[in-house]
VOGU-3710 file (C-alpha; in Angstrom, 3 decimals, decimal comma):
1> xxxxxxxxxx> -88,826/-60,253/33,484  -89,002/-58,699/30,048  -87,403/-59,449/26,690  -84,550/-56,980/27,259  -83,462/-58,847/30,404  -83,526/-62,178/28,602  -81,607/-60,700/25,657  -78,836/-59,434/27,927  -78,531/-62,841/29,591  -78,512/-64,616/26,215
11> xxxxxxxxxx> -75,723/-62,344/24,947  -73,564/-63,452/27,895  -73,910/-67,152/27,043  -71,101/-69,060/25,332  -71,684/-69,907/21,662  -72,601/-73,567/22,303  -75,211/-72,647/24,891  -76,585/-69,882/22,684  -77,012/-72,404/19,856  -78,881/-74,748/22,209
21> xxxxxxxxxx> -81,089/-71,893/23,397  -81,952/-70,911/19,818  -82,849/-74,512/18,995  -85,097/-74,734/22,070  -86,821/-71,470/21,243  -87,397/-72,467/17,628  -89,098/-75,676/18,731  -91,229/-74,176/21,510  -92,202/-70,853/19,992  -94,029/-70,199/16,761
31> xxxxxxxxxx> -95,312/-66,643/16,346  -98,988/-66,263/15,602  -99,918/-65,005/12,192  -101,856/-61,777/12,054  -105,454/-62,327/11,053  -106,504/-59,931/8,333  -110,050/-58,651/8,608  -112,275/-59,658/5,740  -113,192/-56,852/3,391  -116,765/-56,375/2,369
41> xxxxxxxxxx> -117,240/-57,047/-1,335  -118,038/-54,015/-3,441  -121,474/-53,837/-5,003  -121,729/-54,377/-8,732  -121,370/-51,029/-10,489  -121,931/-50,478/-14,144  -120,043/-47,976/-16,282  -123,153/-45,814/-16,349  -123,254/-45,769/-12,532  -119,629/-44,628/-12,470
51> xxxxxxxxxx> -120,227/-41,876/-15,015  -123,286/-40,654/-13,090  -121,291/-40,561/-9,863  -118,422/-38,625/-11,446  -120,761/-36,119/-13,074  -122,762/-35,560/-9,903  -119,839/-35,362/-7,480  -116,820/-34,055/-9,355  -117,567/-32,296/-12,594  -120,639/-30,246/-11,649
61> xxxxx> -119,220/-28,571/-8,556  -119,441/-24,806/-8,487  -116,098/-23,323/-7,528  -116,246/-20,573/-4,895  -114,714/-17,368/-6,156
//
């Protein structure tokens, strides 16, 4: 049985029974929270390191003609 089958059966229930079903599901089911992977901390960069990186990798490139 899949969720679509259960949904179709639940839609056919009278309102009182649907309310009871919702209460039962709320008590018995609590979705799991997604666990976020931990990010590695960035190394300590100085302003000079950043300037060196930009000069070496972005501003000194020779454009192909």
